[in-house]
Backbone as ProteinMPNN parsed JSONL, in Angstrom:
{"seq_chain_A": "XXXXXXXXXXXXXXXXXXXXXXXXXXXXXXXXXXXXXXXXXX", "coords_chain_A": {"N_chain_A": [[-13.305, 13.328, -2.514], [-12.761, 11.805, 0.301], [-13.639, 9.002, -0.654], [-11.409, 8.908, -2.474], [-9.465, 9.004, -1.087], [-10.239, 7.001, 0.213], [-10.217, 4.363, -1.55], [-7.008, 4.671, -1.754], [-6.505, 3.914, 0.83], [-7.06, 1.13, 1.157], [-5.199, 0.204, -1.093], [-2.326, 0.602, -0.075], [-3.188, -1.716, 2.127], [-3.491, -3.788, 0.739], [-0.95, -4.012, -0.573], [0.34, -3.79, 2.571], [-1.185, -6.758, 2.994], [0.715, -8.681, 0.579], [3.9, -7.898, 1.047], [3.025, -9.185, 3.74], [2.674, -11.893, 3.741], [5.118, -12.351, 1.493], [7.091, -12.453, 2.779], [8.995, -14.754, 4.929], [9.588, -14.843, 8.032], [9.621, -13.275, 11.049], [8.574, -10.329, 11.744], [9.066, -7.172, 12.81], [8.621, -4.104, 12.394], [7.53, -2.615, 8.847], [9.731, -1.027, 6.387], [7.728, 1.329, 4.717], [8.172, 3.226, 1.861], [6.948, 5.175, -1.058], [5.428, 6.948, -3.265], [2.809, 8.639, -5.331], [1.433, 9.817, -8.002], [-0.034, 11.261, -10.061], [-2.31, 11.269, -12.534], [-3.599, 12.318, -15.718], [-6.701, 11.315, -16.593], [-7.875, 9.046, -19.342]], "CA_chain_A": [[-11.306, 13.023, -1.754], [-12.928, 10.761, 1.161], [-12.911, 8.136, -1.739], [-9.039, 8.467, -2.894], [-8.424, 8.19, 0.289], [-10.513, 5.53, 0.61], [-8.61, 3.257, -2.494], [-5.441, 4.272, -0.82], [-5.824, 2.532, 2.471], [-6.449, -0.552, 0.815], [-4.144, -0.383, -1.502], [-1.557, 0.326, 1.109], [-3.653, -2.486, 2.938], [-2.909, -4.735, 0.404], [0.785, -4.153, 0.191], [1.041, -4.862, 3.426], [-0.846, -8.105, 2.967], [1.272, -9.714, -0.134], [4.268, -8.138, 1.678], [3.719, -9.845, 5.364], [3.036, -13.674, 2.775], [6.274, -12.84, 0.633], [8.625, -12.52, 3.839], [9.04, -15.6, 5.47], [10.472, -14.249, 9.204], [8.646, -12.822, 12.283], [8.652, -9.082, 11.408], [7.717, -6.376, 13.468], [7.717, -3.279, 11.715], [8.553, -2.73, 8.079], [8.837, 0.092, 6.147], [8.171, 1.123, 2.902], [8.41, 4.528, 0.718], [5.859, 4.715, -1.834], [4.531, 8.411, -4.366], [1.289, 9.005, -6.246], [1.467, 10.585, -9.26], [-1.194, 11.943, -10.908], [-1.515, 10.713, -13.961], [-5.231, 12.288, -16.614], [-7.688, 9.828, -17.255], [-8.201, 8.422, -20.28]], "C_chain_A": [[-11.878, 11.824, -0.759], [-13.21, 9.227, 0.229], [-12.377, 7.505, -2.626], [-9.284, 8.667, -2.1], [-8.686, 6.224, 0.847], [-9.408, 4.807, -0.129], [-6.979, 3.636, -2.242], [-5.515, 3.938, 0.006], [-6.564, 1.542, 2.021], [-5.831, -1.053, -0.785], [-2.842, -0.472, -0.957], [-2.498, -1.041, 1.986], [-3.862, -4.194, 2.02], [-2.014, -4.686, 0.352], [0.905, -4.089, 1.332], [0.586, -6.686, 3.704], [0.075, -9.663, 1.869], [3.0, -9.375, 0.347], [4.667, -9.246, 2.637], [3.764, -11.805, 4.631], [4.0, -13.388, 2.144], [7.239, -13.494, 2.104], [8.0, -13.384, 4.781], [9.475, -15.614, 7.507], [9.193, -13.246, 9.684], [9.398, -10.564, 12.288], [7.892, -8.265, 12.45], [7.076, -4.682, 12.73], [8.894, -3.054, 9.764], [7.982, -1.385, 7.728], [8.539, 1.124, 5.37], [7.382, 2.873, 2.973], [7.406, 4.29, -0.26], [5.598, 6.923, -2.262], [3.782, 8.096, -5.499], [1.42, 10.347, -6.949], [0.056, 10.797, -10.478], [-1.375, 11.911, -11.642], [-3.552, 11.826, -14.613], [-5.371, 10.901, -16.622], [-8.299, 9.725, -18.279], [-8.946, 8.401, -21.173]], "O_chain_A": [[-11.396, 10.729, -1.051], [-12.766, 8.255, 0.84], [-12.485, 6.456, -3.261], [-10.248, 7.947, -2.356], [-8.15, 5.214, 1.302], [-8.246, 4.607, 0.225], [-6.003, 2.942, -2.527], [-4.473, 3.417, 0.403], [-6.749, 0.811, 2.994], [-5.925, -2.117, -1.396], [-2.154, -1.456, -1.231], [-1.791, -1.099, 2.992], [-4.216, -5.288, 2.459], [-1.515, -5.333, 1.273], [2.066, -4.455, 1.514], [1.272, -7.573, 4.212], [0.128, -10.873, 2.09], [3.712, -10.361, 0.156], [5.682, -9.94, 2.692], [4.579, -12.678, 4.929], [4.338, -14.514, 1.78], [7.806, -14.568, 2.309], [6.94, -13.161, 5.366], [9.587, -16.72, 8.036], [8.266, -12.71, 9.077], [10.367, -9.963, 12.753], [6.745, -8.402, 12.876], [5.944, -4.224, 12.576], [10.087, -3.202, 9.497], [6.972, -0.761, 8.055], [9.392, 2.009, 5.438], [6.547, 3.427, 3.689], [6.964, 3.143, -0.321], [5.652, 7.853, -1.457], [4.124, 7.39, -6.448], [1.486, 11.512, -6.555], [-0.413, 10.3, -11.502], [-0.606, 12.658, -12.248], [-4.499, 11.878, -13.829], [-4.682, 9.881, -16.643], [-9.389, 10.295, -18.327], [-8.922, 7.468, -21.975]]}, "name": "protein", "num_of_chains": 1, "seq": "XXXXXXXXXXXXXXXXXXXXXXXXXXXXXXXXXXXXXXXXXX"}
């Protein structure tokens, strides 16, 4: 479970970095809505 949480944190940090460089203006807050779907491994 801890490994799963670490991976999710890494994904959110990656998204944050990408959005930071996509938005050229200064911003103080960012609201992000996301959902995670569990899919069985194939």
